[in-house]
N, C-alpha and C positions, 0 to 999 in steps of 0.2 A: 466595471466589474467584468471578470472573465467568466466563461461558462462554468468553470470548476468551482466558483464560489456559490453557485445556486445549490439548493437542497436536491440531492440525487433522487429522493423519494417522489418528487413531483413530475419526473420525466421518465419516458420509456427507457428500459435498461437492456443492454446487450451483454449477457453474462459471459464470463471467461472461465475456462477450466484448464489452467496451466498445470503441468506436471511438477514444476519446481518454481519456487519464488525465492529470490535473494534480495536482501536490502542492506543498505549501508548509509552512513551519515558522515559528516565532517569529523565526528568524534568516535565512530564505530566502523570497524572493518567489515567487508562483505560477509554476511552470514545467511544461511538458509533459515527461512521463517515459516511458520504455520499459516496457511490460508484459511480464513473463515468464509469469506465470499469476495468476489471481484466482478466488476463490470467494466465497460470501456472508459468510464469516467472516474472510478475510484475503487477502493477496496477496504476490507476489514482484515487486519493481520494481527498475529501475535508475535511480537518482537522479543528477542533475547537481550535487548539493551533498552535503556531509558531514552525517551525523547520528550520534547515539550510541545504543547499546542502552538501552532504557527511555524514550527521548525520545518525545514525542507529536507527530505531524504531521497535517495535514489532507490528505485524498485525495478527489478528485472524479472520478467515472466518468461519461462521457457516451456517448450512443448516436447513431445516424444521425439520429434525429428531433430531436435537441437536448435530450432529456430527460437529467437528470443527478441523481446522488445523491452527497452529500458526507458523509464520515465522518471522525471523529477516530480515529486508529490509533496503537497503540504499536509502536515498533520492537522486534521480538523478537530479531533477529540482523542482523549486517552482514557484508559481505565487500567489502573495498576492491579496486577494479579500478584499481590505480595507473597502469598504462600509459595508460588511457583517461581518468583524472581523474574517475571516477564511482564510485558505491557501489551494490552490489546489497544490497537489504534484504528481510527478511521482516517483514510487518506483521500485526498482529492487530487487527481492528476492535473498537471498544467496543460497537457495535451492528451486528447483521447487516444486510446489504444485501438488500432484497426483490427 
């Protein structure tokens, strides 16, 4: 098991505050997404496209200076927001964000 498979609630978190978050998958082009919360191991985001639990997507976090970090992330859970046509997801990054 990798460290991203453990529950994030049981370990200390290093919160992230990016100014922009972009996500894409094999079936969806890069799009800006809404950030609910993020830390070095995972995030909760609201995506404008559908995904499935277990699917991998790419997530890019950018700051005010234009610096960015891109990580591959596994979709740990989903909650469909049917009225808005969006999906809230919990992600676990394969590699921690520094």
